[in-house]
N, C-alpha and C positions, 0 to 999 in steps of 0.2 A: 457637070461632070464630078466636081469635088463633093457635091451633096450626095450623089449616088454612093460614093465610097464611104462617106460618113454614115449614111443610113445602113449600108451593108455591115459595117463594123458594129453599129448599135444592135442590129438584128442578131448577128453572130454572138456578140457579148451577152445579150439577153437570153438567147437559147442555151448557150453554154452554162451560164450561171444558174439558170432554172434547172437544167439537167444535172449539174453538179450538186445542187441543193437536194434534188430528189434522190440522187444516188447516196448522198450522205445521210439522208433520212432513212433510207433502207438499212444502212449499216447501224445507225443509231437506234432505231426502233425494232429491228429484226435480228440482226446478227449479234450485236452486243448483249441484249437481254438473253438471247438463246445461249450464248457462251457463258454468261455470268450465272444465270439462274435456271438454265435448261427450259425456259419458256419464253415465248415472245409472240408478237403479233404477225400478221401476214404482210408480206412485202407488197409494194406497189409495182406490179410487173411491167417491164419493158419501157415505161414512160421516161425515166431519167436517162437510160441508155439511148433511147430514140432521140431525145432533144440534143444530147451531146453529140451524137452521130451526125444529126442534121447540121449542127453548128460547124462541126469539123469538115463536113463535105462542102459547105459553101464558104469556107474560110478563104480569104483573099490570097493567102500564101500557099503555093502549090505543095510544099513539103509536108504541110499539116494534113492534107487530104489523104495521104497514104497511110496515116495512122488512125483513120476514122473507125476502124474496127475495134479499137481499144475500149471505148465505153461499153460495148456489148459484153466484153469480158469482165470489166471491173464492176459493173452493176450487178449486185446479187439478185435483183429482181429479174434479170435476163439470164445470167449464167446458171444459177441454181435451178430456176424454174424450168428452163428449157431442158437442162439435164434431167431433172425430175420427170418431166413429161416423157422423154425418150425411155427412161428407166421403167416408168409405169407402163408404157406401151409395149415394151419388150417383155417384161416380167409377167404381166397379166394377159399377154397375147392379145393385145388390141382392146383392152378394157372389158373383156368378156368375163373375167373371173370375178366372183363375188368377194367382197371384203370379208375378213374373218369376223365371226360373231363373238 
């Protein structure tokens, strides 16, 4: 019984640290260079937010589970890319418009 709890905490800790690392890399390699020099690389979409979300959903303390939506908002690979997708779908009317030449 105690081994199961220890394994659960190890899995949760690993998933959360991996997700937090990927979210911080999105900020470090995408948001910060874009703000500083107006150029940056592409983000790693959805992965960091997904790992943190999964870690928070299987967290052994019930109060943490209700905050599992927060990594989706904090990860720029999730929040900005999903918002950009909806903006593109609405503005170009379903991706049918040709890009400007």
